[in-house]
C-alpha beads as a LAMMPS data file, in Angstrom:
LAMMPS data file: protein, C-alpha beads

89 atoms
88 bonds

1 atom types
1 bond types

-500.0 500.0 xlo xhi
-500.0 500.0 ylo yhi
-500.0 500.0 zlo zhi

Masses

1 110.0

Atoms # bond

1 1 1 190.015 -325.686 43.155
2 1 1 187.168 -324.405 45.299
3 1 1 187.674 -322.375 48.493
4 1 1 185.663 -324.972 50.465
5 1 1 188.380 -327.550 49.805
6 1 1 190.969 -325.309 51.445
7 1 1 189.094 -324.832 54.691
8 1 1 190.610 -328.080 55.967
9 1 1 194.247 -327.180 55.322
10 1 1 196.512 -325.196 57.590
11 1 1 199.515 -325.276 55.269
12 1 1 198.507 -322.085 53.468
13 1 1 200.461 -318.838 53.895
14 1 1 198.997 -317.020 56.874
15 1 1 198.962 -313.668 58.602
16 1 1 198.445 -313.581 62.382
17 1 1 196.771 -310.362 63.538
18 1 1 196.841 -311.026 67.286
19 1 1 197.954 -307.823 69.018
20 1 1 197.144 -305.522 66.098
21 1 1 194.827 -302.523 66.261
22 1 1 192.319 -301.686 63.488
23 1 1 194.558 -299.459 61.416
24 1 1 197.668 -301.605 61.578
25 1 1 195.567 -304.713 60.815
26 1 1 194.097 -303.059 57.708
27 1 1 197.561 -302.114 56.432
28 1 1 198.996 -305.564 57.251
29 1 1 196.145 -307.344 55.434
30 1 1 196.533 -305.261 52.273
31 1 1 200.326 -305.688 52.313
32 1 1 199.948 -309.453 52.847
33 1 1 197.536 -309.657 49.911
34 1 1 199.966 -307.749 47.649
35 1 1 202.880 -309.982 48.681
36 1 1 200.787 -313.139 48.225
37 1 1 199.796 -312.113 44.703
38 1 1 203.428 -311.470 43.801
39 1 1 204.287 -314.946 45.129
40 1 1 201.305 -316.459 43.214
41 1 1 199.483 -317.768 46.299
42 1 1 195.866 -318.117 45.252
43 1 1 194.718 -319.070 48.773
44 1 1 195.841 -317.523 52.056
45 1 1 194.626 -317.463 55.648
46 1 1 194.229 -314.567 58.029
47 1 1 194.173 -315.333 61.756
48 1 1 192.187 -312.583 63.457
49 1 1 191.128 -314.397 66.600
50 1 1 187.698 -314.374 68.216
51 1 1 188.038 -311.875 71.077
52 1 1 185.734 -308.853 70.962
53 1 1 185.342 -309.123 67.178
54 1 1 186.939 -305.773 66.332
55 1 1 189.810 -307.240 64.293
56 1 1 187.488 -309.801 62.675
57 1 1 185.188 -307.004 61.502
58 1 1 188.189 -305.007 60.256
59 1 1 189.401 -308.100 58.389
60 1 1 186.033 -308.649 56.711
61 1 1 185.669 -304.967 55.773
62 1 1 189.195 -304.878 54.343
63 1 1 188.632 -308.051 52.307
64 1 1 185.305 -306.745 50.952
65 1 1 187.006 -303.555 49.754
66 1 1 190.052 -305.211 48.155
67 1 1 189.533 -305.785 44.423
68 1 1 192.035 -308.662 44.368
69 1 1 189.904 -310.760 46.754
70 1 1 187.625 -313.204 44.920
71 1 1 186.088 -314.964 47.918
72 1 1 186.625 -315.500 51.633
73 1 1 185.127 -317.693 54.351
74 1 1 185.566 -318.288 58.037
75 1 1 187.217 -321.640 58.673
76 1 1 184.825 -324.403 59.700
77 1 1 187.093 -325.587 62.494
78 1 1 188.523 -322.269 63.691
79 1 1 186.183 -319.287 63.947
80 1 1 189.212 -317.058 64.508
81 1 1 190.613 -317.705 61.014
82 1 1 189.457 -316.649 57.545
83 1 1 190.477 -318.370 54.313
84 1 1 190.842 -316.006 51.343
85 1 1 190.898 -316.689 47.595
86 1 1 192.867 -314.136 45.564
87 1 1 192.882 -313.150 41.916
88 1 1 196.556 -313.733 41.109
89 1 1 196.351 -312.730 37.450

Bonds

1 1 1 2
2 1 2 3
3 1 3 4
4 1 4 5
5 1 5 6
6 1 6 7
7 1 7 8
8 1 8 9
9 1 9 10
10 1 10 11
11 1 11 12
12 1 12 13
13 1 13 14
14 1 14 15
15 1 15 16
16 1 16 17
17 1 17 18
18 1 18 19
19 1 19 20
20 1 20 21
21 1 21 22
22 1 22 23
23 1 23 24
24 1 24 25
25 1 25 26
26 1 26 27
27 1 27 28
28 1 28 29
29 1 29 30
30 1 30 31
31 1 31 32
32 1 32 33
33 1 33 34
34 1 34 35
35 1 35 36
36 1 36 37
37 1 37 38
38 1 38 39
39 1 39 40
40 1 40 41
41 1 41 42
42 1 42 43
43 1 43 44
44 1 44 45
45 1 45 46
46 1 46 47
47 1 47 48
48 1 48 49
49 1 49 50
50 1 50 51
51 1 51 52
52 1 52 53
53 1 53 54
54 1 54 55
55 1 55 56
56 1 56 57
57 1 57 58
58 1 58 59
59 1 59 60
60 1 60 61
61 1 61 62
62 1 62 63
63 1 63 64
64 1 64 65
65 1 65 66
66 1 66 67
67 1 67 68
68 1 68 69
69 1 69 70
70 1 70 71
71 1 71 72
72 1 72 73
73 1 73 74
74 1 74 75
75 1 75 76
76 1 76 77
77 1 77 78
78 1 78 79
79 1 79 80
80 1 80 81
81 1 81 82
82 1 82 83
83 1 83 84
84 1 84 85
85 1 85 86
86 1 86 87
87 1 87 88
88 1 88 89
């Protein structure tokens, strides 16, 4: 399935980063990705919020640098959420 098809669903496993700082967000994202791969979740969501954009930028940078991330996109209906496709193999 394509990542665009998942942008409409909110039933995916999700991580809410509200209240996190940059460093703790980075660690939480990488841990969530590891756990999701173990549980064979190919698609996940990360809720970073809109705010000042600091956590959103941290999220994007962390996803770009994680080799298990195939693709990611901001949700069409919620600019404070990113949908991520993982390599679960």
